[in-house]
C-alpha positions, 0 to 999 in steps of 0.5 A: 691460706695461700699468698693469692688469698687476701686477708679479710681486713674486717675479720682477720685477727692479729694471730691470723696476721702474724701466722700469715707473716710467719708463713711468708704469705703476706708482709706488713707493707702489703697489709698497710697497702690494703688499709691505705687502699680501703681508706681511699675507697671509703674515705676519699672516694666512694661514700667520702666519709672523711673519717681520716684527715691525714695519712702518714706519708711514710707509712709504707716506708715504716712498714718496710722497716718493720718487715726488715726487723721481722726478717732479722729477728722475728716479732719484736712484740705482740703488735709487731706488723699491726697497722694502727690508726691514731685518733688525731687528738694525740700528739704524734711526732711528724703528724698533724694533730688536727683535733678532728678539724681540717682547721688544724691540718697544719698543726704539728707536734714537734717535740716542743715540750717544756723542760727545765734543767737543774744542777744535780751536783758533780760526778766522781770526776768532778764534772758538773751533772744536771737533771732535765725534767720534761713536761707535757705541752703547755705544762710550764706552770707545773714544770716551774713548781717541780724545778722549785721543789727539786731546788729546795731539796739540796740533799741531791747535790754535793759540792765537788771534791776539790772544793775547800770547806 
């Protein structure tokens, strides 16, 4: 496969894409651009199927970072450099979670998750230590139950060494 030959997006395997990266025939940025162009042709113009509500505006920047990581140390995992479409029912930081509806096109998951910080005793240097429990969005009730259960199990905590008995 030469650099002039385009990958066939519907037929190319991950192994073929990785081979093209190793051979210097394609970059992640080029592949992401091919998919962005395809989305534009089929989803936004042409038949306008409207399957993709939001594209990551930073997709090409992220592809450049992936390419830089590849140049520095090779593949970092089995899906390195493979573009992914995330169903918009999953919360992704920095991207709207539309739940498949344009009504929610401005709803962003901004890491607003319930959290509870509980005292967890002291370090060897008598500094206070704590533990933070993080939950899923809208899981406040379970977080309160977890915090209460932790509080009821005091064997995790000990007074500082400087405390008089």
